[in-house]
C-alpha positions as CSV (number, residue, x, y, z in Angstrom):
1,X,1.5,17.8,-6.5
2,X,-0.6,20.8,-5.8
3,X,0.5,23.3,-3.2
4,X,-1.0,26.1,-1.3
5,X,0.9,28.2,1.2
6,X,3.8,25.8,1.0
7,X,1.8,22.8,2.1
8,X,1.7,20.0,-0.5
9,X,-0.8,17.3,-1.1
10,X,2.0,14.9,-0.3
11,X,2.4,16.4,3.2
12,X,-1.4,16.2,3.8
13,X,-1.4,12.6,2.7
14,X,1.5,11.8,5.0
15,X,-0.2,13.4,7.9
16,X,-3.5,11.6,7.2
17,X,-1.7,8.3,7.0
18,X,-0.4,8.7,10.5
19,X,-3.9,9.3,11.9
20,X,-5.7,6.8,9.8
21,X,-3.2,4.2,10.9
22,X,-3.5,5.1,14.5
23,X,-7.3,5.7,14.8
24,X,-8.7,3.9,11.8
25,X,-10.8,5.2,8.9
26,X,-14.1,5.6,10.8
27,X,-12.7,7.3,13.9
28,X,-10.4,9.7,12.0
29,X,-12.1,13.0,11.1
30,X,-11.0,15.8,8.8
31,X,-11.0,17.9,12.0
32,X,-8.4,15.5,13.5
33,X,-6.3,15.6,10.4
34,X,-6.4,19.4,10.1
35,X,-5.5,19.8,13.7
36,X,-2.7,17.3,13.4
37,X,-1.3,19.2,10.4
38,X,-1.8,22.6,12.0
39,X,-4.2,23.8,9.3
40,X,-8.0,24.6,9.1
41,X,-10.6,22.2,7.8
42,X,-11.4,24.6,4.9
43,X,-7.7,24.5,4.0
44,X,-7.7,20.7,4.0
45,X,-10.9,20.8,1.9
46,X,-9.1,22.9,-0.7
47,X,-7.2,19.8,-1.6
48,X,-9.6,17.0,-0.7
49,X,-13.3,17.6,-0.7
50,X,-14.1,14.8,1.8
51,X,-12.4,12.5,4.2
52,X,-13.1,9.7,1.8
53,X,-11.4,11.6,-1.0
54,X,-8.3,12.0,1.2
55,X,-8.4,8.3,2.2
56,X,-8.6,7.3,-1.5
57,X,-5.6,9.5,-2.2
58,X,-3.7,7.7,0.7
59,X,-4.6,4.4,-0.9
60,X,-3.6,5.6,-4.4
61,X,-0.3,6.9,-3.1
62,X,0.6,3.7,-1.1
63,X,-0.6,1.3,-3.8
64,X,1.5,3.1,-6.4
65,X,4.6,2.7,-4.3
66,X,4.0,-1.1,-4.3
67,X,3.3,-1.1,-8.0
68,X,6.4,1.0,-8.8
69,X,8.7,-1.2,-6.7
70,X,7.3,-4.4,-8.3
71,X,7.8,-2.9,-11.8
72,X,11.3,-1.6,-11.2
73,X,13.8,-2.1,-14.0
74,X,16.0,-4.0,-11.6
75,X,13.4,-6.6,-11.0
76,X,12.6,-6.9,-14.7
77,X,16.2,-8.0,-15.3
78,X,15.7,-11.1,-13.2
79,X,15.7,-14.3,-15.3
80,X,14.8,-16.8,-12.5
81,X,11.3,-16.9,-11.0
82,X,12.5,-17.7,-7.5
83,X,15.0,-14.9,-7.6
84,X,12.3,-12.5,-8.9
85,X,9.8,-13.5,-6.2
86,X,12.5,-13.2,-3.5
87,X,13.5,-9.7,-4.8
88,X,9.9,-8.6,-4.9
89,X,9.4,-9.9,-1.4
90,X,12.5,-8.1,-0.1
91,X,11.2,-4.9,-1.8
92,X,7.8,-5.2,-0.1
93,X,9.5,-5.9,3.2
94,X,11.6,-2.8,2.7
95,X,8.4,-0.8,2.1
96,X,7.0,-2.2,5.3
97,X,10.0,-0.9,7.1
98,X,10.2,2.6,5.5
99,X,6.5,3.2,5.0
100,X,5.0,1.0,7.6
101,X,1.7,2.8,8.3
102,X,1.0,3.5,4.7
103,X,1.6,-0.1,3.7
104,X,-0.5,-1.5,6.5
105,X,-3.3,0.8,5.5
106,X,-3.1,-0.3,1.8
107,X,-2.9,-3.9,2.6
108,X,-5.8,-3.9,5.1
109,X,-8.2,-1.3,3.5
110,X,-10.3,-4.1,1.9
111,X,-12.1,-4.4,5.2
112,X,-13.5,-0.9,5.1
113,X,-17.1,-1.2,4.0
114,X,-17.3,1.9,1.7
115,X,-17.9,1.2,-2.0
116,X,-15.4,3.8,-3.2
117,X,-12.7,2.4,-0.9
118,X,-13.4,-1.2,-1.9
119,X,-13.3,-0.2,-5.6
120,X,-9.9,1.6,-5.2
121,X,-8.5,-1.4,-3.3
122,X,-9.9,-3.9,-5.9
123,X,-8.5,-1.9,-8.8
124,X,-5.0,-1.7,-7.3
125,X,-5.0,-5.3,-6.1
126,X,-5.9,-6.4,-9.7
127,X,-3.1,-4.2,-11.1
128,X,-0.5,-5.5,-8.7
129,X,-1.7,-9.1,-9.2
130,X,-1.5,-8.7,-13.0
131,X,2.0,-7.3,-12.7
132,X,3.2,-10.2,-10.7
133,X,1.4,-12.6,-13.0
134,X,2.9,-11.0,-16.1
135,X,6.4,-11.2,-14.6
136,X,6.0,-14.9,-13.8
137,X,4.5,-15.7,-17.2
138,X,7.4,-13.8,-18.9
139,X,9.7,-16.2,-17.1
140,X,7.7,-19.2,-18.3
141,X,6.5,-20.3,-14.8
142,X,4.2,-23.2,-14.8
143,X,0.9,-22.4,-13.0
144,X,1.9,-18.7,-12.9
145,X,-1.6,-17.7,-11.7
146,X,-1.3,-19.8,-8.6
147,X,2.2,-18.7,-7.9
148,X,1.1,-15.0,-8.2
149,X,-1.8,-15.6,-5.8
150,X,0.6,-17.4,-3.4
151,X,2.9,-14.4,-3.5
152,X,0.1,-11.9,-2.9
153,X,-1.2,-14.1,0.0
154,X,2.3,-14.2,1.5
155,X,2.3,-10.4,1.4
156,X,-1.0,-10.3,3.2
157,X,0.3,-12.7,5.8
158,X,3.4,-10.7,6.3
159,X,1.3,-7.6,6.7
160,X,-0.9,-9.3,9.3
161,X,2.0,-10.6,11.3
162,X,3.7,-7.2,11.2
163,X,0.5,-5.4,12.4
164,X,-0.1,-7.9,15.2
165,X,3.6,-8.1,16.1
166,X,3.6,-11.8,15.5
167,X,7.1,-12.0,14.0
168,X,7.6,-15.5,15.4
169,X,4.8,-16.6,13.1
170,X,6.2,-14.9,10.0
171,X,7.9,-17.8,8.3
172,X,8.2,-15.9,5.0
173,X,10.5,-13.1,6.3
174,X,13.2,-15.6,7.0
175,X,13.0,-16.8,3.4
176,X,13.2,-13.4,1.8
C-alpha cells in the first residue's frame, strides 16, 4: 500500500468505508472523507483521483476479503459439501461481525447506478461465485451451479437481514 506522511491507502479506505456506509455513495463527498480523516482533499486525491476511484478501492478491498476467506487452505481441506458450505457461511458471518460496514457495502453495491461500480461488483461476484462453484464441483456435488447460487443468495439474505436488523427472519444464521 502506498503511503504519504504516514497515512496509508488502507487507512483512507477504512475511513471512506465508515462514511459510505453511514451516508451512502451519493451523499458522501471527498470533502466529507477528507474532513473525517483530518486531511485535505488534495491529499486524498494524491491516492484516489475521484470519489468513484476511492469507492472502487473500497469494493476491491472488501470483495478480496470475501474471496480470500472462501479460498483459504482450511476450507479447501473440507471433503464434505455440507461442511464446506457451513464453514464458508461461518466465515462470511465472521466477516460481517468484524468488518460489518465494509461487507454491507460490498454486498449491496450492485444497486449503485454507476457503470464502473456495477462492473466492479459484477467482476467480483463472478469470481466469488466461480470459487464457490469450483469448490462444490471438486467435491462432486450434483447440481453444483444451483447449490452455489443458493449459497450466494443466502449471503445476500443474511446481509439484508443484518442491515435491516431483522435477525428474527434470518433462518440461515442458526444453521451456520
